[in-house]
C-alpha positions as CSV (number, residue, x, y, z in Angstrom):
1,M,9.0,-15.9,-11.2
2,H,7.3,-15.8,-7.8
3,A,6.7,-12.0,-7.5
4,D,3.8,-9.6,-7.3
5,K,1.9,-12.1,-5.1
6,G,0.6,-12.3,-1.6
7,L,0.0,-15.4,0.5
8,T,-2.3,-16.0,3.5
9,F,-1.5,-18.8,6.0
10,T,-2.4,-19.9,9.5
11,V,-0.6,-22.1,12.1
12,S,-3.3,-23.4,14.4
13,A,-0.8,-24.9,16.9
14,L,0.6,-21.4,17.5
15,N,-2.8,-19.6,17.2
16,L,-1.1,-17.7,14.4
17,R,-2.1,-16.0,11.2
18,G,0.4,-14.8,8.7
19,R,0.9,-12.9,5.5
20,L,3.7,-13.0,3.0
21,V,4.1,-10.7,0.0
22,R,6.7,-10.2,-2.7
23,L,6.8,-7.2,-5.2
24,G,8.7,-7.1,-8.4
25,P,7.5,-5.6,-11.7
26,V,4.6,-3.8,-9.9
27,L,7.1,-2.1,-7.6
28,T,9.2,-1.0,-10.6
29,Q,6.1,0.4,-12.3
30,I,5.1,2.5,-9.3
31,L,8.6,3.8,-8.5
32,S,9.4,4.6,-12.1
33,A,6.6,7.1,-12.3
34,H,8.1,9.4,-9.7
35,G,11.9,9.5,-9.8
36,Y,12.3,9.9,-6.1
37,P,15.8,10.2,-4.5
38,P,17.1,6.9,-3.0
39,A,16.0,7.5,0.6
40,L,12.4,8.3,-0.4
41,E,12.3,5.5,-2.9
42,A,13.3,3.1,-0.1
43,L,10.5,4.7,2.1
44,L,7.9,4.2,-0.6
45,T,9.1,0.6,-1.2
46,E,8.7,-0.3,2.4
47,T,5.3,1.3,2.7
48,L,4.0,-0.5,-0.4
49,V,5.1,-3.8,1.0
50,V,3.5,-3.1,4.4
51,T,0.3,-1.9,2.5
52,A,0.1,-5.1,0.6
53,L,0.5,-7.1,3.9
54,L,-2.3,-5.2,5.6
55,G,-4.5,-5.2,2.5
56,T,-4.6,-8.9,2.5
57,L,-6.2,-8.8,6.0
58,L,-9.4,-7.4,4.4
59,K,-12.2,-10.0,4.3
60,D,-14.2,-7.8,1.9
61,V,-12.8,-8.3,-1.6
62,E,-13.7,-4.8,-2.7
63,G,-12.6,-3.2,0.6
64,Q,-9.7,-0.7,0.8
65,L,-6.7,-0.4,3.1
66,T,-5.0,3.0,3.3
67,L,-1.8,4.0,5.0
68,Q,-1.4,7.8,5.3
69,A,1.5,9.5,7.0
70,Q,1.1,13.3,7.6
71,A,3.8,15.4,9.2
72,E,5.3,18.8,9.8
73,G,8.9,20.0,10.0
74,G,10.5,17.2,8.0
75,V,11.4,16.3,4.4
76,V,8.1,14.4,3.8
77,S,4.8,16.2,4.5
78,L,2.5,13.4,3.1
79,L,2.9,9.7,2.3
80,V,-0.1,7.8,0.9
81,C,-0.4,4.2,-0.1
82,D,-3.5,2.1,-0.6
83,Y,-4.7,-1.4,-1.6
84,R,-7.9,-2.5,-3.1
85,A,-8.6,-6.0,-4.6
86,G,-4.9,-6.7,-5.0
87,A,-4.1,-3.3,-6.7
88,L,-1.5,-1.1,-5.1
89,R,-0.6,2.6,-5.5
90,G,1.4,5.2,-3.6
91,Y,3.1,8.6,-3.6
92,I,5.1,11.0,-1.5
93,K,4.8,14.7,-1.2
94,H,8.2,16.1,-0.1
95,D,10.7,19.0,-0.1
96,A,12.9,18.1,-3.1
97,H,15.8,20.3,-2.0
98,A,15.9,18.9,1.5
99,A,15.6,15.3,0.3
100,K,19.0,15.6,-1.4
101,A,20.7,15.8,2.0
102,L,19.0,12.7,3.5
103,P,21.1,9.6,4.3
104,F,20.1,6.4,2.6
105,A,18.3,4.9,5.6
106,P,17.0,7.8,7.8
107,A,14.9,7.2,10.9
108,L,11.2,8.3,10.7
109,P,11.9,11.6,12.7
110,E,14.5,12.6,10.1
111,L,12.0,12.0,7.3
112,F,8.8,13.4,8.8
113,G,9.8,15.6,11.7
114,S,6.7,15.3,13.9
115,G,3.7,13.5,12.6
116,Y,1.4,10.5,12.7
117,L,0.5,7.4,10.7
118,C,-3.2,6.7,10.0
119,V,-4.3,3.2,9.2
120,T,-7.8,2.9,7.6
121,F,-9.7,-0.2,6.7
122,D,-12.8,0.5,4.6
123,Q,-15.3,-2.3,4.1
124,A,-17.1,-1.8,0.8
125,T,-20.0,-4.2,1.4
126,S,-21.0,-3.0,4.9
127,G,-19.7,0.6,4.6
128,E,-17.9,0.2,7.9
129,R,-14.6,2.0,8.5
130,Y,-12.0,1.1,11.0
131,Q,-9.2,3.6,11.7
132,G,-6.3,4.0,14.0
133,I,-3.6,6.6,14.5
134,V,-0.1,6.2,15.9
135,P,2.9,8.6,16.2
136,L,5.6,8.4,13.5
137,E,8.3,7.1,15.8
138,G,11.1,4.5,15.4
139,R,13.2,3.6,12.5
140,S,10.7,2.4,10.0
141,I,7.1,2.2,8.8
142,A,7.1,-1.4,9.8
143,E,7.8,-0.5,13.4
144,A,5.0,2.1,13.3
145,V,2.6,-0.5,12.1
146,E,3.6,-2.9,14.9
147,S,2.8,0.0,17.3
148,Y,-0.6,0.5,15.6
149,F,-1.6,-3.1,16.1
150,A,-0.3,-3.1,19.7
151,Q,-2.1,0.1,20.7
152,S,-5.2,0.3,18.5
153,E,-6.0,-3.4,17.9
154,Q,-4.2,-4.9,20.9
155,I,-2.8,-7.7,18.7
156,P,0.8,-8.8,19.1
157,S,2.3,-8.4,15.6
158,L,5.6,-8.8,13.8
159,V,6.4,-7.0,10.5
160,R,9.5,-7.8,8.5
161,V,10.5,-6.1,5.2
162,G,13.4,-7.0,3.0
163,V,14.6,-5.2,-0.2
164,A,17.2,-6.4,-2.7
165,G,17.5,-4.4,-5.9
166,D,14.1,-4.2,-7.7
167,I,12.5,-6.9,-5.5
168,A,10.9,-6.4,-2.1
169,G,9.2,-8.8,0.2
170,G,7.5,-8.8,3.6
171,L,6.1,-10.9,6.4
172,L,3.3,-10.1,8.9
173,L,2.6,-12.4,11.8
174,Q,-0.2,-11.9,14.3
175,H,-1.3,-13.8,17.4
176,L,-5.0,-14.7,17.1
177,A,-7.5,-14.2,19.9
178,E,-8.0,-17.0,22.4
179,G,-10.7,-15.6,24.5
180,E,-10.6,-13.9,27.9
181,E,-9.2,-14.9,31.3
182,G,-10.9,-12.7,33.8
183,R,-10.7,-9.2,32.2
184,E,-7.5,-10.0,30.3
185,R,-7.6,-10.7,26.6
186,L,-5.1,-13.5,26.2
187,H,-4.0,-12.5,22.8
188,T,-2.8,-9.1,24.0
189,R,-0.1,-10.8,26.1
190,L,3.3,-10.2,24.4
191,D,4.8,-12.8,26.7
192,H,2.4,-15.5,25.7
193,P,4.4,-18.7,25.0
194,Q,2.8,-19.3,21.6
195,W,3.5,-15.7,20.5
196,E,7.0,-15.8,21.8
197,E,7.7,-19.0,19.8
198,A,6.0,-17.5,16.6
199,A,7.9,-14.2,16.9
200,M,11.2,-16.1,17.4
201,L,10.6,-18.1,14.2
202,G,9.5,-15.0,12.3
203,H,12.7,-13.2,13.2
204,T,14.7,-15.9,11.5
205,I,13.4,-15.0,8.0
206,T,16.1,-13.4,5.8
207,T,16.1,-10.7,3.2
208,D,17.3,-13.3,0.8
209,E,14.2,-15.5,1.4
210,L,11.9,-12.5,1.1
211,T,13.4,-11.3,-2.2
212,D,14.3,-14.5,-3.9
213,A,11.9,-14.5,-6.9
214,A,12.6,-18.2,-7.6
215,L,11.4,-19.2,-4.1
216,D,7.6,-19.7,-3.7
217,L,5.9,-18.0,-0.8
218,E,4.3,-21.2,0.3
219,T,7.7,-22.8,0.7
220,I,8.8,-19.9,3.0
221,A,5.8,-20.4,5.2
222,W,6.6,-24.1,5.5
223,R,10.2,-23.5,6.2
224,L,9.4,-21.2,9.0
225,F,6.6,-23.0,10.8
226,S,6.2,-26.7,9.7
227,E,8.0,-28.0,12.7
228,A,5.7,-26.0,15.0
229,G,2.5,-27.4,13.5
230,D,0.3,-27.8,10.5
231,V,0.6,-24.8,8.1
232,R,-2.6,-24.1,6.2
233,V,-2.3,-21.8,3.2
234,A,-5.0,-20.1,1.1
235,A,-4.9,-19.3,-2.6
236,Q,-2.2,-16.7,-3.5
237,T,-3.3,-13.1,-4.3
238,Q,-2.1,-11.5,-7.5
239,L,-0.8,-8.0,-6.9
240,T,-1.0,-5.3,-9.5
241,R,-0.3,-1.6,-10.0
242,G,-3.6,0.0,-9.4
243,C,-3.9,3.8,-10.1
244,R,-7.5,4.6,-10.7
245,C,-7.2,7.8,-12.7
246,D,-9.5,7.5,-15.7
247,P,-10.1,10.2,-18.3
248,V,-13.8,9.4,-18.5
249,H,-14.2,9.5,-14.7
250,I,-12.3,12.8,-14.6
251,R,-14.5,14.4,-17.2
252,D,-17.6,13.2,-15.4
253,V,-16.4,14.7,-12.1
254,L,-15.5,18.0,-13.7
255,S,-18.9,18.2,-15.5
256,R,-20.6,18.3,-12.1
257,F,-19.0,21.7,-11.2
258,P,-20.9,24.9,-12.1
259,A,-19.7,26.5,-15.4
260,E,-18.1,29.5,-13.6
261,E,-16.1,27.2,-11.3
262,R,-14.8,25.2,-14.3
263,A,-13.9,28.5,-16.0
264,S,-11.8,29.4,-12.9
265,M,-9.9,26.1,-13.1
266,A,-9.1,26.5,-16.8
267,D,-6.0,28.2,-18.3
268,E,-6.1,30.9,-20.9
269,H,-6.8,28.2,-23.6
270,G,-9.8,26.8,-21.7
271,V,-7.9,23.7,-20.6
272,I,-8.3,22.2,-17.2
273,A,-5.2,20.2,-16.2
274,V,-6.0,17.5,-13.7
275,D,-2.9,15.9,-12.1
276,C,-2.8,12.4,-10.6
277,A,-0.3,12.3,-7.7
278,F,-0.2,8.5,-7.8
279,C,0.8,8.0,-11.4
280,A,2.4,11.4,-11.9
281,K,0.3,12.0,-15.0
282,S,-1.6,15.1,-16.2
283,F,-5.0,14.8,-17.9
284,P,-5.9,17.9,-19.9
285,V,-9.6,18.5,-20.3
286,N,-11.1,21.1,-22.6
287,S,-13.7,22.9,-20.4
288,G,-15.8,23.9,-23.4
289,E,-16.4,20.2,-24.2
290,L,-17.9,19.4,-20.8
């Protein structure tokens, strides 16, 4: 089964870099912890796929990619997904009553009202952080991410996401920098012949290809671009469910609070309940044992 994997590839003849991902059991594990209504489950599915695509752009193995959508006046007030070393996690904070009235495939304004999407790349080794913010506009998170790269990074990009049952896949294509011509960065030209050809080929990918767990990701890359030039692929990345809540870590963090603050956190039995939004679990800690 070719699922829960990510693939990096380049096509030098088109000055193109690409990412392919497919989620299966990992997606099921993440979604099953929450029980969201269909529209929000679809939203989290798409965002997890996009997060996996962007996470594989990190050169730092221990770096972290975070997608965070914050909004007011909509069903969803907060959406967070992140990627670190192949591990994915995500959750949605929403109005449960209003979510029942959502159509299956609502546009972003229906979901969020007014808000923004923040994309953050944290480099663990250097400690550097790169962050960009774009409005939550359009029909999908994929469209919002395309806008992020066009506005914040000035890189022509194509993001495609497909979902079929409990399998989801995605494709990210980006035109690499060629240099400068006068004051114009050539790779920012959406009408560049190489990018036009790459985008045209990228648009031919189907949901069936993205979600066929019997189809290797490398085969998809070759199908799309082998006629355009040499396709070079890197080793595939294994994707996992990556919630980092750990009872030992939680106790360690709580122990750093002054005793009076811990007492204010505890219930009448002296128990502090620490909830993890990502895995929807509660970790009870006896404050007297800290």
